[in-house]
VOPAGU-2260 file (C-alpha; in pm, 1 decimal, decimal comma):
REM VOPAGU-2260
SITE   aa  ch    i         X         Y         Z
SITE  MET   A    0       0,0       0,0       0,0
SITE  THR   A    1     140,3     335,3    -100,2
SITE  SER   A    2     134,4     644,3     113,0
SITE  ASP   A    3    -135,7     791,0    -114,7
SITE  GLU   A    4    -363,8     492,4     -52,5
SITE  HIS   A    5    -321,8     534,2     324,3
SITE  ALA   A    6    -449,6     889,4     307,2
SITE  THR   A    7    -773,6     796,3     132,1
SITE  ILE   A    8    -893,9     537,6     387,8
SITE  PRO   A    9   -1155,4     710,9     606,5
SITE  HIS   A   10   -1098,9     704,8     983,5
SITE  ARG   A   11   -1380,7     537,3    1176,6
SITE  ALA   A   12   -1468,4     595,4    1542,1
SITE  GLY   A   13   -1436,9     276,0    1737,1
SITE  PRO   A   14   -1709,5     129,3    1957,2
SITE  SER   A   15   -1547,6     271,3    2270,1
SITE  ALA   A   16   -1578,4     629,4    2145,1
SITE  ARG   A   17   -1949,8     580,9    2075,6
SITE  ALA   A   18   -2001,9     430,6    2420,7
SITE  VAL   A   19   -1829,9     725,4    2587,5
SITE  LEU   A   20   -2042,2     972,7    2388,5
SITE  ALA   A   21   -2365,9     786,2    2469,7
SITE  THR   A   22   -2275,0     767,6    2838,8
SITE  CYS   A   23   -2205,2    1141,3    2850,9
SITE  VAL   A   24   -2538,4    1223,0    2687,1
SITE  VAL   A   25   -2732,8     994,3    2924,3
SITE  ALA   A   26   -2548,9    1134,9    3228,6
SITE  ALA   A   27   -2627,0    1492,7    3120,9
SITE  LEU   A   28   -2997,1    1409,5    3079,1
SITE  VAL   A   29   -3013,8    1237,3    3418,2
SITE  LEU   A   30   -2845,1    1533,8    3588,8
SITE  LEU   A   31   -3083,6    1774,8    3419,0
SITE  ALA   A   32   -3387,9    1569,1    3522,1
SITE  GLY   A   33   -3254,8    1543,5    3879,6
SITE  LEU   A   34   -3200,0    1919,1    3895,4
SITE  VAL   A   35   -3557,7    1985,3    3782,6
SITE  VAL   A   36   -3701,2    1738,9    4035,2
SITE  VAL   A   37   -3488,7    1863,8    4325,7
SITE  THR   A   38   -3563,7    2230,8    4261,0
SITE  SER   A   39   -3936,8    2156,2    4249,3
SITE  SER   A   40   -3945,4    1925,5    4552,5
SITE  PRO   A   41   -4149,8    2039,2    4852,1
SITE  ALA   A   42   -4010,8    2250,7    5131,3
SITE  PRO   A   43   -3940,8    2073,5    5459,9
SITE  LEU   A   44   -4231,8    2006,6    5693,1
SITE  ARG   A   45   -4265,3    2219,4    6005,7
SITE  ALA   A   46   -4387,1    2132,6    6355,4
SITE  LEU   A   47   -4604,4    2404,4    6511,2
SITE  GLY   A   48   -4699,6    2433,9    6875,8
SITE  ALA   A   49   -4449,0    2166,3    6976,0
SITE  SER   A   50   -4177,7    2361,0    7150,8
SITE  GLY   A   51   -4143,6    2390,8    7526,7
SITE  VAL   A   52   -4485,2    2248,2    7615,0
SITE  CYS   A   53   -4523,4    2024,6    7918,8
SITE  GLY   A   54   -4819,9    1872,6    8098,5
SITE  GLY   A   55   -4919,8    1624,5    8365,4
SITE  TRP   A   56   -5206,3    1502,4    8575,2
SITE  SER   A   57   -5277,5    1672,6    8905,6
SITE  ASP   A   58   -5293,3    1473,1    9227,3
SITE  ASP   A   59   -5671,4    1504,8    9254,3
SITE  GLU   A   60   -5758,9    1356,6    8913,3
SITE  ALA   A   61   -5863,8    1009,8    9022,2
SITE  GLY   A   62   -5856,2     724,8    8772,1
SITE  ARG   A   63   -5586,2     876,3    8553,5
SITE  ASP   A   64   -5280,2     678,7    8453,4
SITE  GLU   A   65   -5015,7     914,2    8588,6
SITE  THR   A   66   -4739,6     741,7    8392,7
SITE  ARG   A   67   -4895,2     836,4    8058,6
SITE  MET   A   68   -4962,5    1174,6    7896,6
SITE  SER   A   69   -5042,4    1263,7    7535,6
SITE  ALA   A   70   -4944,6    1582,6    7358,6
SITE  GLY   A   71   -5085,4    1692,6    7025,4
SITE  PHE   A   72   -4932,3    1946,1    6787,4
SITE  VAL   A   73   -4939,8    2032,0    6417,9
SITE  LEU   A   74   -4720,9    1904,6    6134,0
SITE  ARG   A   75   -4752,1    2153,5    5846,8
SITE  ASN   A   76   -4671,4    2131,7    5475,3
SITE  PRO   A   77   -4576,8    2491,3    5380,0
SITE  SER   A   78   -4509,1    2410,2    5013,8
SITE  ASP   A   79   -4720,1    2437,4    4698,8
SITE  ARG   A   80   -4700,3    2060,7    4638,6
SITE  PRO   A   81   -4849,1    1767,6    4827,9
SITE  VAL   A   82   -4618,5    1567,9    5055,9
SITE  THR   A   83   -4661,1    1191,1    5096,3
SITE  LEU   A   84   -4557,4    1056,0    5434,5
SITE  ARG   A   85   -4377,8     721,5    5458,8
SITE  GLY   A   86   -4319,8     713,5    5833,6
SITE  VAL   A   87   -4297,6     918,8    6154,0
SITE  ARG   A   88   -4074,7     814,9    6445,8
SITE  ALA   A   89   -4008,2     985,0    6776,8
SITE  THR   A   90   -3697,2    1030,5    6989,0
SITE  TRP   A   91   -3711,6    1087,3    7363,9
SITE  ASP   A   92   -3496,1    1137,6    7671,0
SITE  SER   A   93   -3422,9     907,8    7963,9
SITE  GLY   A   94   -3731,1    1017,6    8159,0
SITE  LEU   A   95   -3959,7     831,3    7917,4
SITE  ARG   A   96   -3966,3     460,7    7844,7
SITE  SER   A   97   -4168,5     488,7    7521,6
SITE  VAL   A   98   -4350,9     724,1    7286,0
SITE  ARG   A   99   -4627,7     613,6    7052,0
SITE  VAL   A  100   -4698,9     850,0    6761,2
SITE  VAL   A  101   -5047,3     875,9    6608,8
SITE  LEU   A  102   -5145,1    1101,9    6318,4
SITE  ALA   A  103   -5492,9    1248,7    6291,7
SITE  GLU   A  104   -5674,6    1498,0    6075,5
SITE  LYS   A  105   -5646,9    1846,0    6215,2
SITE  VAL   A  106   -5920,8    1910,7    6468,9
SITE  ARG   A  107   -6115,7    2219,7    6365,9
SITE  GLY   A  108   -6094,6    2510,7    6601,7
SITE  SER   A  109   -5793,5    2372,2    6786,5
SITE  GLY   A  110   -5539,7    2600,7    6616,3
SITE  THR   A  111   -5173,8    2515,0    6607,3
SITE  GLY   A  112   -5100,3    2513,1    6978,6
SITE  ALA   A  113   -5020,7    2198,5    7171,6
SITE  LEU   A  114   -5300,0    2003,1    7339,0
SITE  MET   A  115   -5234,5    1791,3    7647,0
SITE  GLY   A  116   -5442,1    1504,3    7784,2
SITE  ASP   A  117   -5509,6    1143,2    7698,6
SITE  THR   A  118   -5489,6    1027,4    7337,2
SITE  ALA   A  119   -5866,0    1014,8    7285,9
SITE  SER   A  120   -5916,5    1372,3    7405,6
SITE  VAL   A  121   -5628,7    1505,5    7196,4
SITE  VAL   A  122   -5754,2    1330,2    6880,7
SITE  ASP   A  123   -6108,3    1442,5    6976,5
SITE  GLY   A  124   -6297,3    1232,2    6723,4
SITE  ALA   A  125   -6075,7    1317,6    6425,9
SITE  GLN   A  126   -5995,8    1042,9    6178,1
SITE  VAL   A  127   -5671,8     862,0    6263,4
SITE  LEU   A  128   -5432,0     850,0    5966,9
SITE  ASP   A  129   -5171,6     594,5    5861,1
SITE  ALA   A  130   -4815,3     729,5    5888,2
SITE  ASP   A  131   -4729,2     539,3    5568,0
SITE  GLY   A  132   -4917,1     684,9    5273,0
SITE  THR   A  133   -5089,0     988,7    5421,5
SITE  VAL   A  134   -5074,0    1284,4    5184,7
SITE  ILE   A  135   -5052,6    1632,9    5335,1
SITE  ALA   A  136   -5202,5    1876,4    5085,2
SITE  PRO   A  137   -5021,1    2201,5    5001,8
SITE  HIS   A  138   -5040,5    2455,2    5288,0
SITE  HIS   A  139   -5228,3    2207,1    5506,6
SITE  ASP   A  140   -5142,3    2012,0    5816,4
SITE  VAL   A  141   -5212,9    1703,2    6022,7
SITE  ARG   A  142   -5211,2    1664,1    6397,3
SITE  VAL   A  143   -4936,7    1457,4    6557,4
SITE  VAL   A  144   -5033,2    1294,1    6885,9
SITE  ALA   A  145   -4742,1    1169,9    7095,1
SITE  GLU   A  146   -4843,8     935,6    7374,9
SITE  MET   A  147   -4557,1     947,6    7627,5
SITE  ARG   A  148   -4501,4     683,4    7897,6
SITE  SER   A  149   -4270,4     772,8    8182,7
SITE  ARG   A  150   -4006,2     548,6    8332,9
SITE  SER   A  151   -4064,1     411,9    8680,1
SITE  LEU   A  152   -3978,3     674,3    8946,0
SITE  ALA   A  153   -3905,2     941,4    8682,9
SITE  HIS   A  154   -4028,2    1292,5    8766,8
SITE  GLY   A  155   -4063,6    1396,6    8402,6
SITE  GLY   A  156   -3961,7    1321,5    8046,5
SITE  HIS   A  157   -3958,2    1476,0    7702,4
SITE  LEU   A  158   -4020,6    1394,8    7340,8
SITE  THR   A  159   -3701,9    1539,8    7189,1
SITE  GLY   A  160   -3770,9    1518,4    6817,4
SITE  LEU   A  161   -3944,5    1360,1    6521,0
SITE  ARG   A  162   -3790,4    1183,7    6223,8
SITE  VAL   A  163   -4027,8    1217,5    5928,4
SITE  THR   A  164   -3978,5    1011,7    5612,1
SITE  THR   A  165   -4145,6    1134,2    5290,6
SITE  THR   A  166   -4144,4    1040,3    4924,8
SITE  GLY   A  167   -3860,3    1227,2    4755,5
SITE  PRO   A  168   -3745,4    1288,8    4397,0
SITE  LEU   A  169   -3785,9    1000,2    4152,7
SITE  GLY   A  170   -3954,4     783,0    4417,5
SITE  THR   A  171   -3667,9     800,1    4665,1
SITE  LEU   A  172   -3721,4     845,3    5037,0
SITE  ARG   A  173   -3630,8    1170,5    5213,3
SITE  THR   A  174   -3572,5    1195,1    5586,5
SITE  GLN   A  175   -3620,3    1512,2    5785,8
SITE  ASP   A  176   -3533,4    1548,2    6153,2
SITE  LEU   A  177   -3752,5    1792,8    6342,9
SITE  SER   A  178   -3529,7    1861,8    6641,1
SITE  ASP   A  179   -3726,7    2161,1    6771,1
SITE  VAL   A  180   -4005,3    1934,6    6897,7
SITE  THR   A  181   -3983,3    1946,4    7278,6
SITE  VAL   A  182   -4305,8    1842,0    7447,4
SITE  GLY   A  183   -4290,5    1677,2    7785,6
SITE  MET   A  184   -4480,4    1525,5    8074,6
SITE  THR   A  185   -4440,1    1543,8    8449,5
SITE  THR   A  186   -4568,8    1326,4    8729,8
SITE  PRO   A  187   -4803,9    1463,4    8998,0
SITE  GLY   A  188   -4629,9    1648,2    9277,7
SITE  SER   A  189   -4318,1    1707,2    9068,1
SITE  ASP   A  190   -4202,9    2051,6    8969,0
SITE  VAL   A  191   -3960,6    1910,3    8710,1
SITE  CYS   A  192   -4068,6    1914,5    8349,7
């Protein structure tokens, strides 16, 4: 083969060059789609009426279980998009032995402040909701009821936060820690809360 014949053979891109180009195009599209989804994802949920609230039964309330107190507050979706819940878990301090979290439709007329009492009175006839699958509409809220049980001989205890899991971009799960939730209970005759 002469040097002139070499010059006329067209150069072809190998399969590896095509694969690199295709991978770059797909990666760019995925990044663009992710950017659009993330920028349009809902704002974090907010807990209202759940900071610095404490309650307990008085000594003269016969028939009450003095080791148990429920506190209700509001979990709000401030965004323009619905938020789908996938789970709500509580954290608590050493004064409590357990916390059971119940979600309910917001009770009309109760506002956003905390309510203290037993679970039935805090829910007050509202429909109880499943923590997995409940959708909070834009600019709406649900009531969170935290039923706290104190440890034996404890004078008081506190719910210290909520971990809320929601559906995120592209079907992923997003976790948000609400650390400003500080509702507590005290036992009768105790001034510690």
